[in-house]
C-alpha positions as CSV (number, residue, x, y, z in Angstrom):
1,M,89.0,169.8,-90.8
2,N,89.1,168.3,-94.3
3,A,90.9,170.1,-97.1
4,K,87.7,170.7,-99.2
5,K,86.0,172.6,-96.4
6,F,89.1,174.6,-95.8
7,N,89.5,175.5,-99.5
8,T,85.8,176.5,-99.7
9,R,86.1,178.8,-96.6
10,S,89.3,180.3,-97.9
11,W,87.7,181.0,-101.2
12,L,84.6,182.6,-99.5
13,A,86.9,184.7,-97.3
14,G,88.9,185.8,-100.4
15,F,85.7,186.6,-102.3
16,A,84.3,188.7,-99.4
17,F,87.6,190.6,-99.1
18,A,87.5,191.3,-102.9
19,L,84.0,192.6,-102.6
20,M,85.0,194.9,-99.7
21,L,87.9,196.3,-101.8
22,T,85.6,196.8,-104.8
23,G,83.2,198.7,-102.6
24,A,86.0,200.9,-101.1
25,A,87.3,201.7,-104.6
26,R,83.8,202.6,-105.8
27,A,83.3,204.8,-102.8
28,A,86.5,206.7,-103.7
29,E,85.0,207.9,-107.0
30,P,83.1,211.2,-107.2
31,Y,80.9,210.0,-110.1
32,G,77.2,210.4,-109.7
33,V,74.7,213.1,-108.9
34,W,75.3,215.5,-106.0
35,V,73.2,218.3,-104.5
36,Q,74.5,221.7,-103.4
37,P,72.8,222.3,-100.0
38,S,72.7,226.1,-100.2
39,N,70.5,226.2,-103.3
40,G,69.4,222.6,-104.1
41,T,71.1,222.5,-107.5
42,Q,71.9,218.9,-108.6
43,V,75.1,218.3,-110.6
44,Q,76.2,215.1,-112.2
45,F,80.0,214.4,-111.9
46,Y,81.2,212.0,-114.6
47,D,84.4,210.7,-116.3
48,C,85.3,212.5,-119.5
49,G,88.3,210.9,-121.1
50,G,90.0,210.0,-117.8
51,K,89.3,213.4,-116.2
52,L,86.4,214.8,-114.1
53,C,83.6,216.7,-115.6
54,A,80.3,218.0,-114.1
55,K,77.0,219.3,-115.5
56,I,73.9,220.7,-114.0
57,V,71.0,218.2,-114.1
58,A,68.4,219.9,-111.9
59,I,67.7,223.4,-110.5
60,M,65.1,224.5,-107.9
61,Y,64.6,228.0,-109.2
62,P,62.5,228.4,-112.3
63,S,64.4,231.4,-113.5
64,L,67.5,229.3,-113.9
65,K,66.0,226.2,-115.6
66,S,67.8,227.1,-118.8
67,E,71.1,226.3,-117.1
68,I,70.2,222.5,-117.0
69,G,72.7,220.7,-119.1
70,T,75.4,223.4,-118.6
71,V,78.8,221.9,-118.1
72,I,80.3,223.6,-115.1
73,M,83.6,221.6,-114.9
74,H,85.4,220.1,-117.8
75,G,88.6,218.2,-117.7
76,A,89.6,218.5,-114.0
77,T,92.7,216.4,-113.3
78,K,93.4,214.3,-110.2
79,S,95.7,216.2,-108.0
80,G,95.9,213.9,-104.9
81,D,94.0,211.3,-103.0
82,N,90.3,211.9,-103.6
83,K,91.1,215.4,-105.0
84,W,90.6,216.9,-108.5
85,Q,91.5,220.4,-109.8
86,G,90.2,222.3,-112.8
87,D,88.2,225.3,-114.0
88,L,84.7,225.8,-112.5
89,L,82.0,227.9,-114.1
90,D,79.8,230.1,-111.9
91,V,76.6,230.2,-114.0
92,V,75.1,233.0,-112.0
93,A,78.1,235.3,-112.3
94,G,79.1,234.0,-115.7
95,K,82.7,233.7,-114.6
96,T,85.2,230.8,-114.4
97,Y,87.2,230.2,-111.3
98,S,89.8,227.7,-110.3
99,G,88.0,224.8,-108.7
100,V,88.9,222.0,-106.3
101,V,86.7,218.9,-105.8
102,T,87.5,216.8,-102.7
103,L,85.7,213.5,-102.1
104,E,85.4,213.5,-98.3
105,S,83.4,210.2,-98.1
106,A,81.1,208.1,-100.1
107,S,78.3,210.6,-99.4
108,A,80.2,213.9,-99.0
109,L,81.9,215.9,-101.7
110,N,83.5,219.4,-101.0
111,L,83.5,221.8,-103.9
112,K,85.6,225.0,-103.7
113,D,86.0,227.8,-106.1
114,C,89.0,230.1,-105.7
115,F,89.8,233.6,-107.0
116,L,93.5,234.6,-106.4
117,V,94.1,233.2,-102.9
118,I,90.5,233.4,-101.6
119,C,88.6,230.1,-101.7
120,K,85.0,229.4,-100.7
121,G,83.2,226.1,-100.8
122,E,80.7,223.8,-99.2
123,T,80.1,220.2,-98.8
124,W,77.6,218.6,-101.1
125,R,75.7,215.3,-100.5
126,R,75.3,212.4,-102.9
127,V,71.9,212.0,-104.4
128,K,72.7,208.9,-106.6
């Protein structure tokens, strides 16, 4: 095998590996729009100064349309691999709870709210 073919193959293999790593890193980010399966609410998770924020971007129920644009999480900090913690607003109750966001996969995000030692949550799916 000549050196030119070997170098080209090595470069292509390295490039493919770099693309794979980039895809894996991108998959480990919670940024994007996610839907809550229990009520169809869509929330955009985004970077806000190196922290995690989230706002409502779509709601199924007409009586709650005024909540679109409401920030429900502001300044959550990374607390582990694929995990962020911060305050989470329950727009229906009007109360703020401790929240934990865990990215389970590229298409599954678990969002829990906790009051004292009781936590409840569900797994959301990525919309975009």
